[in-house]
C-alpha positions as a Markdown table, in Angstrom:
| # | Residue | x | y | z |
|---|---|---|---|---|
| 1 | Met | 13.5 | -3.0 | -33.4 |
| 2 | Asn | 16.5 | -5.3 | -33.9 |
| 3 | Val | 18.8 | -2.4 | -34.5 |
| 4 | His | 17.6 | -0.7 | -31.3 |
| 5 | Arg | 17.9 | -3.9 | -29.4 |
| 6 | Gln | 21.6 | -4.4 | -30.5 |
| 7 | Glu | 22.4 | -0.7 | -29.7 |
| 8 | Leu | 20.9 | -1.1 | -26.2 |
| 9 | Leu | 22.7 | -4.4 | -25.6 |
| 10 | Asp | 26.0 | -2.9 | -26.6 |
| 11 | Ser | 25.5 | 0.2 | -24.5 |
| 12 | Leu | 24.6 | -1.8 | -21.4 |
| 13 | Lys | 27.5 | -4.2 | -21.8 |
| 14 | Gln | 29.9 | -1.2 | -22.3 |
| 15 | Gln | 28.7 | 0.2 | -18.9 |
| 16 | Leu | 28.7 | -3.1 | -16.9 |
| 17 | Ile | 31.6 | -5.2 | -18.1 |
| 18 | Pro | 34.4 | -2.7 | -17.2 |
| 19 | Leu | 33.1 | -2.7 | -13.6 |
| 20 | Gly | 34.4 | -6.2 | -13.2 |
| 21 | Val | 31.4 | -7.5 | -11.3 |
| 22 | Leu | 29.3 | -9.2 | -14.1 |
| 23 | Asp | 31.0 | -10.9 | -17.1 |
| 24 | Glu | 29.8 | -10.5 | -20.6 |
| 25 | Phe | 27.3 | -13.3 | -20.4 |
| 26 | Lys | 25.7 | -12.2 | -17.2 |
| 27 | Ser | 25.6 | -8.6 | -18.5 |
| 28 | Ala | 23.8 | -10.0 | -21.5 |
| 29 | Gly | 21.4 | -11.8 | -19.2 |
| 30 | Val | 20.5 | -8.6 | -17.5 |
| 31 | Phe | 19.7 | -7.1 | -20.8 |
| 32 | Val | 17.6 | -10.1 | -22.1 |
| 33 | Asn | 15.4 | -10.0 | -19.0 |
| 34 | Trp | 15.0 | -6.2 | -19.3 |
| 35 | Trp | 14.3 | -6.5 | -23.0 |
| 36 | Gln | 11.4 | -8.9 | -22.3 |
| 37 | Gln | 9.8 | -6.2 | -20.2 |
| 38 | Ile | 10.4 | -3.1 | -22.3 |
| 39 | Arg | 10.0 | -4.3 | -25.9 |
| 40 | Tyr | 6.2 | -3.7 | -26.1 |
| 41 | Asp | 6.7 | -0.3 | -24.5 |
| 42 | Leu | 9.3 | 0.6 | -27.1 |
| 43 | Lys | 6.9 | -0.5 | -29.9 |
| 44 | Thr | 4.2 | 1.8 | -28.4 |
| 45 | Ile | 6.7 | 4.7 | -28.2 |
| 46 | Ile | 7.8 | 4.2 | -31.8 |
| 47 | Asn | 4.2 | 4.0 | -33.1 |
| 48 | Thr | 2.3 | 6.5 | -30.9 |
| 49 | Gly | 4.9 | 8.4 | -28.9 |
| 50 | Trp | 5.2 | 8.9 | -25.2 |
| 51 | His | 1.6 | 7.8 | -24.4 |
| 52 | His | 0.2 | 8.1 | -20.9 |
| 53 | Thr | -1.0 | 4.5 | -20.9 |
| 54 | Leu | 2.7 | 3.4 | -20.5 |
| 55 | Ile | 2.9 | 5.2 | -17.1 |
| 56 | Pro | 1.7 | 3.3 | -14.0 |
| 57 | Asp | -0.5 | 5.2 | -11.6 |
| 58 | Glu | 2.2 | 5.0 | -8.9 |
| 59 | Tyr | 4.6 | 7.1 | -11.0 |
| 60 | Leu | 2.0 | 9.8 | -11.5 |
| 61 | Leu | 1.1 | 9.8 | -7.9 |
| 62 | Thr | 4.7 | 10.2 | -6.8 |
| 63 | Ala | 5.3 | 12.9 | -9.4 |
| 64 | Phe | 2.2 | 15.0 | -9.0 |
| 65 | Phe | 0.0 | 13.9 | -6.1 |
| 66 | Gln | 2.1 | 13.4 | -3.0 |
| 67 | Ala | 0.0 | 15.9 | -1.0 |
| 68 | Glu | -3.2 | 14.0 | -1.9 |
| 69 | Glu | -1.6 | 10.7 | -1.0 |
| 70 | Ala | -0.5 | 12.1 | 2.4 |
| 71 | Gln | -4.0 | 13.3 | 3.2 |
| 72 | Ile | -5.4 | 9.8 | 2.4 |
| 73 | Glu | -2.7 | 8.1 | 4.5 |
| 74 | Glu | -3.5 | 10.5 | 7.4 |
| 75 | Leu | -7.2 | 9.6 | 7.2 |
| 76 | Glu | -6.4 | 5.9 | 7.0 |
| 77 | Ser | -4.2 | 6.3 | 10.1 |
| 78 | Lys | -6.9 | 8.1 | 11.9 |
| 79 | Ile | -9.4 | 5.4 | 11.1 |
| 80 | Ser | -7.0 | 2.7 | 12.3 |
| 81 | Ala | -6.4 | 4.6 | 15.5 |
| 82 | Ala | -10.1 | 5.2 | 16.1 |
| 83 | Gln | -10.9 | 1.5 | 15.4 |
| 84 | Gly | -8.3 | 0.6 | 18.1 |
| 85 | Glu | -10.1 | 3.0 | 20.5 |
| 86 | Leu | -13.4 | 1.4 | 19.6 |
| 87 | Ser | -12.1 | -2.1 | 20.4 |
| 88 | Glu | -10.8 | -0.8 | 23.8 |
| 89 | Ala | -14.1 | 0.9 | 24.5 |
| 90 | Val | -16.1 | -2.3 | 23.6 |
| 91 | Glu | -13.9 | -4.3 | 26.0 |
| 92 | Ser | -14.4 | -1.7 | 28.8 |
| 93 | Ala | -18.1 | -1.6 | 28.2 |
| 94 | Gln | -18.3 | -5.4 | 28.3 |
| 95 | Glu | -16.5 | -5.4 | 31.7 |
| 96 | Val | -18.7 | -2.7 | 33.1 |
| 97 | Ala | -21.8 | -4.5 | 31.9 |
| 98 | Ser | -20.5 | -7.8 | 33.2 |
| 99 | Tyr | -21.5 | -9.3 | 29.8 |
| 100 | Glu | -20.7 | -12.9 | 29.2 |
| 101 | Pro | -20.9 | -13.7 | 25.5 |
| 102 | Glu | -22.1 | -17.0 | 24.1 |
| 103 | Glu | -19.6 | -19.5 | 22.8 |
| 104 | Asp | -18.1 | -18.3 | 19.5 |
| 105 | Glu | -20.0 | -15.0 | 19.8 |
| 106 | Asn | -18.1 | -11.9 | 18.5 |
| 107 | Val | -18.7 | -9.0 | 20.8 |
| 108 | Thr | -18.9 | -6.1 | 18.4 |
| 109 | Ala | -19.8 | -2.5 | 19.1 |
| 110 | Thr | -23.4 | -3.2 | 17.9 |
| 111 | Val | -23.8 | -6.1 | 20.3 |
| 112 | Ile | -22.5 | -4.3 | 23.4 |
| 113 | Lys | -24.5 | -1.2 | 22.6 |
| 114 | Lys | -27.6 | -3.3 | 22.5 |
| 115 | Val | -26.7 | -4.9 | 25.9 |
| 116 | Leu | -26.0 | -1.4 | 27.4 |
| 117 | Lys | -29.3 | -0.1 | 26.0 |
| 118 | Ala | -31.2 | -2.9 | 27.6 |
| 119 | Leu | -29.5 | -2.3 | 31.0 |
| 120 | Ile | -30.2 | 1.4 | 30.8 |
| 121 | Asp | -33.8 | 0.8 | 30.0 |
| 122 | Asp | -34.2 | -1.7 | 32.9 |
| 123 | Leu | -32.7 | 0.8 | 35.4 |
| 124 | Lys | -35.0 | 3.6 | 34.3 |
| 125 | Gln | -37.7 | 1.9 | 36.4 |
| 126 | Ser | -35.4 | 1.7 | 39.4 |
| 127 | Gln | -35.2 | 4.4 | 42.1 |
| 128 | Gly | -32.3 | 5.4 | 44.3 |
| 129 | Glu | -28.8 | 6.8 | 44.0 |
| 130 | Ser | -27.2 | 3.4 | 43.4 |
| 131 | Ala | -29.4 | 2.7 | 40.4 |
| 132 | Ala | -28.8 | 6.2 | 39.0 |
| 133 | Arg | -25.0 | 5.8 | 39.3 |
| 134 | Glu | -25.2 | 2.5 | 37.6 |
| 135 | Arg | -27.4 | 3.8 | 34.8 |
| 136 | Leu | -25.0 | 6.7 | 34.4 |
| 137 | Ser | -22.0 | 4.4 | 34.0 |
| 138 | Tyr | -23.8 | 2.4 | 31.4 |
| 139 | Gln | -24.8 | 5.5 | 29.6 |
| 140 | Gln | -21.3 | 6.9 | 29.6 |
| 141 | Glu | -20.0 | 3.6 | 28.0 |
| 142 | Tyr | -22.7 | 3.7 | 25.4 |
| 143 | Asp | -22.1 | 7.4 | 24.6 |
| 144 | Gly | -18.3 | 6.8 | 24.4 |
| 145 | Ile | -18.8 | 3.9 | 21.8 |
| 146 | Asp | -21.3 | 5.9 | 19.9 |
| 147 | Ala | -19.0 | 9.0 | 19.7 |
| 148 | Ile | -16.1 | 6.8 | 18.4 |
| 149 | Glu | -18.4 | 5.2 | 15.8 |
| 150 | Lys | -19.5 | 8.6 | 14.5 |
| 151 | Arg | -15.9 | 9.7 | 14.3 |
| 152 | Ile | -15.0 | 6.6 | 12.3 |
| 153 | Lys | -17.9 | 7.2 | 10.0 |
| 154 | Gln | -16.9 | 10.8 | 9.5 |
| 155 | Tyr | -13.3 | 9.8 | 8.7 |
| 156 | Lys | -14.5 | 7.1 | 6.2 |
| 157 | Gly | -16.7 | 9.6 | 4.5 |
| 158 | Lys | -13.8 | 12.0 | 4.1 |
| 159 | Leu | -11.5 | 9.2 | 2.9 |
| 160 | Lys | -14.0 | 8.2 | 0.2 |
| 161 | Glu | -14.2 | 11.8 | -1.0 |
| 162 | Arg | -10.4 | 12.1 | -1.1 |
| 163 | Gln | -10.0 | 8.8 | -2.9 |
| 164 | Ser | -12.7 | 9.7 | -5.4 |
| 165 | Glu | -11.1 | 13.2 | -6.0 |
| 166 | Leu | -7.7 | 11.7 | -6.4 |
| 167 | Glu | -9.0 | 9.2 | -9.0 |
| 168 | Leu | -10.6 | 12.0 | -10.9 |
| 169 | Lys | -7.3 | 14.0 | -10.8 |
| 170 | Leu | -5.4 | 11.1 | -12.1 |
| 171 | Arg | -7.8 | 10.8 | -15.1 |
| 172 | Leu | -7.6 | 14.5 | -15.7 |
| 173 | Lys | -3.8 | 14.4 | -15.7 |
| 174 | Arg | -3.9 | 11.6 | -18.2 |
| 175 | Val | -6.6 | 12.6 | -20.7 |
| 176 | Gly | -7.5 | 16.2 | -19.9 |
| 177 | Gly | -10.9 | 17.7 | -19.2 |
| 178 | Glu | -12.8 | 17.5 | -22.4 |
| 179 | Glu | -13.1 | 13.7 | -22.5 |
| 180 | Ile | -14.2 | 13.5 | -18.8 |
| 181 | Lys | -16.7 | 16.4 | -19.4 |
| 182 | Gly | -18.2 | 14.5 | -22.3 |
| 183 | Glu | -18.5 | 11.3 | -20.3 |
| 184 | Thr | -20.1 | 13.2 | -17.4 |
| 185 | Val | -22.6 | 15.0 | -19.7 |
| 186 | Ala | -23.6 | 11.7 | -21.2 |
| 187 | Leu | -24.2 | 10.2 | -17.8 |
| 188 | Leu | -26.2 | 13.2 | -16.8 |
| 189 | Lys | -28.4 | 12.8 | -19.8 |
| 190 | Gln | -29.0 | 9.1 | -19.0 |
| 191 | Val | -30.0 | 10.0 | -15.4 |
| 192 | Glu | -32.3 | 12.7 | -16.6 |
| 193 | Ser | -33.9 | 10.4 | -19.1 |
| 194 | Gln | -34.5 | 7.8 | -16.4 |
| 195 | Leu | -36.1 | 10.4 | -14.2 |
| 196 | Thr | -38.5 | 11.5 | -16.8 |
| 197 | Glu | -39.8 | 7.9 | -17.1 |
| 198 | Leu | -40.5 | 7.7 | -13.4 |
| 199 | Asp | -43.6 | 8.9 | -11.5 |
| 200 | Pro | -42.9 | 10.9 | -8.3 |
| 201 | Ser | -46.4 | 10.1 | -7.0 |
| 202 | Asn | -45.7 | 6.4 | -7.2 |
| 203 | Lys | -44.4 | 5.3 | -3.8 |
| 204 | Gly | -42.8 | 2.3 | -5.3 |
| 205 | Glu | -40.6 | 4.5 | -7.5 |
| 206 | Lys | -39.6 | 7.1 | -4.9 |
| 207 | Thr | -36.5 | 5.2 | -3.7 |
| 208 | Lys | -35.2 | 5.0 | -7.3 |
| 209 | Ile | -36.0 | 8.7 | -7.9 |
| 210 | Thr | -34.1 | 9.6 | -4.7 |
| 211 | Ala | -31.1 | 7.6 | -5.8 |
| 212 | Leu | -31.1 | 9.0 | -9.3 |
| 213 | Asn | -31.4 | 12.6 | -7.9 |
| 214 | Lys | -28.4 | 11.9 | -5.7 |
| 215 | Asp | -26.4 | 10.6 | -8.7 |
| 216 | Lys | -27.5 | 13.7 | -10.7 |
| 217 | Thr | -26.3 | 16.0 | -8.0 |
| 218 | Ala | -22.9 | 14.2 | -7.8 |
| 219 | Leu | -22.5 | 14.4 | -11.6 |
| 220 | Glu | -23.3 | 18.1 | -11.7 |
| 221 | Leu | -20.8 | 18.8 | -8.9 |
| 222 | Arg | -18.2 | 16.8 | -10.7 |
| 223 | Leu | -18.9 | 18.6 | -14.0 |
| 224 | Ser | -18.6 | 22.0 | -12.2 |
| 225 | Arg | -15.2 | 21.1 | -10.7 |
| 226 | Ile | -13.4 | 19.7 | -13.7 |
| 227 | Asp | -11.9 | 22.9 | -14.9 |
| 228 | Gly | -10.8 | 24.0 | -11.4 |
| 229 | Leu | -9.2 | 20.6 | -10.6 |
| 230 | Leu | -7.4 | 20.6 | -14.0 |
| 231 | Thr | -5.9 | 24.0 | -13.2 |
| 232 | Glu | -5.0 | 22.8 | -9.7 |
| 233 | Ile | -3.0 | 19.8 | -10.9 |
| 234 | Gly | -1.1 | 21.9 | -13.5 |
| 235 | Gly | -3.1 | 20.8 | -16.5 |
| 236 | Gln | -2.9 | 17.6 | -18.6 |
| 237 | Leu | 0.3 | 15.6 | -18.7 |
| 238 | Arg | 2.7 | 17.1 | -21.2 |
| 239 | Asp | 4.9 | 15.1 | -23.6 |
| 240 | Asp | 8.1 | 16.0 | -21.8 |
| 241 | Glu | 6.6 | 14.9 | -18.5 |
| 242 | Ala | 5.3 | 11.7 | -19.9 |
| 243 | Lys | 8.7 | 11.0 | -21.5 |
| 244 | Arg | 10.5 | 11.6 | -18.2 |
| 245 | Leu | 8.2 | 9.2 | -16.3 |
| 246 | Ile | 8.3 | 6.5 | -18.9 |
| 247 | Leu | 12.1 | 6.6 | -19.1 |
| 248 | Lys | 12.2 | 6.4 | -15.3 |
| 249 | Lys | 10.0 | 3.3 | -15.4 |
| 250 | Leu | 12.4 | 1.7 | -18.0 |
| 251 | Tyr | 15.3 | 2.7 | -15.8 |
| 252 | Asp | 13.7 | 1.1 | -12.7 |
| 253 | Trp | 13.1 | -2.1 | -14.6 |
| 254 | Val | 16.8 | -2.4 | -15.7 |
| 255 | Lys | 17.8 | -1.5 | -12.1 |
| 256 | Asp | 15.7 | -4.3 | -10.8 |
| 257 | Gln | 17.2 | -6.8 | -13.2 |
| 258 | Leu | 20.7 | -5.6 | -12.3 |
| 259 | Thr | 20.0 | -5.8 | -8.6 |
| 260 | Arg | 18.8 | -9.4 | -9.0 |
| 261 | Tyr | 22.1 | -10.4 | -10.8 |
| 262 | Leu | 24.2 | -8.4 | -8.3 |
| 263 | Asn | 22.5 | -10.2 | -5.4 |
| 264 | Gly | 23.4 | -13.5 | -7.0 |
| 265 | Glu | 27.0 | -12.4 | -7.2 |
| 266 | Lys | 26.9 | -11.3 | -3.5 |
| 267 | Arg | 25.6 | -14.8 | -2.5 |
| 268 | Val | 28.5 | -16.4 | -4.4 |
| 269 | Leu | 31.0 | -14.0 | -2.8 |
| 270 | Val | 29.6 | -14.6 | 0.7 |
| 271 | Ala | 29.7 | -18.4 | 0.2 |
| 272 | Lys | 33.4 | -18.1 | -0.8 |
| 273 | Val | 34.3 | -16.0 | 2.2 |
| 274 | Glu | 32.4 | -18.4 | 4.5 |
| 275 | Asn | 34.3 | -21.3 | 3.0 |
| 276 | Leu | 37.6 | -19.5 | 3.6 |
| 277 | Trp | 36.6 | -18.7 | 7.1 |
| 278 | Asp | 35.8 | -22.3 | 7.8 |
| 279 | Lys | 39.3 | -23.2 | 6.6 |
| 280 | Tyr | 41.3 | -20.5 | 8.1 |
| 281 | Ala | 39.3 | -19.1 | 11.0 |
| 282 | Val | 41.9 | -20.6 | 13.5 |
| 283 | Ser | 45.0 | -18.5 | 13.5 |
| 284 | Ser | 48.6 | -19.9 | 13.2 |
| 285 | Arg | 49.3 | -18.9 | 16.9 |
| 286 | Glu | 46.3 | -20.9 | 18.1 |
| 287 | Leu | 47.5 | -23.8 | 16.0 |
| 288 | Glu | 51.0 | -23.5 | 17.5 |
| 289 | Ala | 49.6 | -23.4 | 21.0 |
| 290 | Gln | 47.4 | -26.4 | 20.4 |
| 291 | Arg | 50.4 | -28.3 | 19.0 |
| 292 | Glu | 52.6 | -27.4 | 22.0 |
| 293 | Glu | 49.8 | -28.5 | 24.4 |
| 294 | Thr | 49.3 | -31.8 | 22.5 |
| 295 | Leu | 53.1 | -32.4 | 22.4 |
| 296 | Gly | 53.3 | -31.8 | 26.2 |
| 297 | Glu | 50.5 | -34.2 | 26.9 |
| 298 | Leu | 52.2 | -36.8 | 24.6 |
| 299 | Asn | 55.6 | -36.3 | 26.3 |
| 300 | Glu | 54.0 | -36.7 | 29.7 |
| 301 | Phe | 52.3 | -39.9 | 28.6 |
| 302 | Leu | 55.6 | -41.3 | 27.2 |
| 303 | Ser | 57.4 | -40.4 | 30.4 |
| 304 | Lys | 55.0 | -42.3 | 32.5 |
| 305 | Leu | 55.5 | -45.3 | 30.2 |
| 306 | Gly | 59.3 | -45.0 | 30.7 |
| 307 | Tyr | 60.1 | -44.2 | 27.1 |
| 308 | Ile | 61.7 | -40.9 | 27.9 |
| 309 | Asp | 63.3 | -39.4 | 31.0 |
């Protein structure tokens, strides 16, 4: 490792020092900070090769799953927009219902829907066009809020599915299908074992049976999709792909250290320029004009005193 360390240090200094921005000591400082970050990665590379555990998720996402990330971001954006609509709808309904909340009460969609429902129920007993119109306005507000809530729930369900699928794809990219198949089969056996111990005729165990059957269905679906998803993502991560991403990470780390040192040099340079500006911001012509003006005032003052004609 010491040999590799010296080689890397010499290589970095050869690249940086000729640029004339960082001297030998600051270039070495860039390396020392970088080395603290990469030395354990280098040990892993030497001992086990270009292992996927050295690659952060964000590098894999950028390299292989940009489309999936875009879908998730789109759903998150839709949820955010719908939540904004819901807030506006709640405010509108509160105004229509003339609802005055208690002190420190947070008027949520649930609260205002309950208020609207009570008003609608009260007006069902009333006759006349005025009551019908009022009831209709309350119902429209209620239905509008309800529709937005259903839309948000739908978006959140899709978001959860997309996130779960992306998580599975990431694992498949890292470790391949066989390991995940083995884990899934083991979980299925556990669920089936628990189901055999439960009595469907026992009402107290029905809830647990329903939950376990739901888990079983999800695991079976996951097992059936593994091969297809693995093909979809281009198979397990290859050594050359892992090498490229790990080297990119190491490059990004040294780039961060270099940027930090360069920003320090920028601050020093800016301070020097500002100092020069403070000293020489006034031009020689302005100084000459000020001198002439001051001299004129002095001569006028001396003339009044009779010292000069």
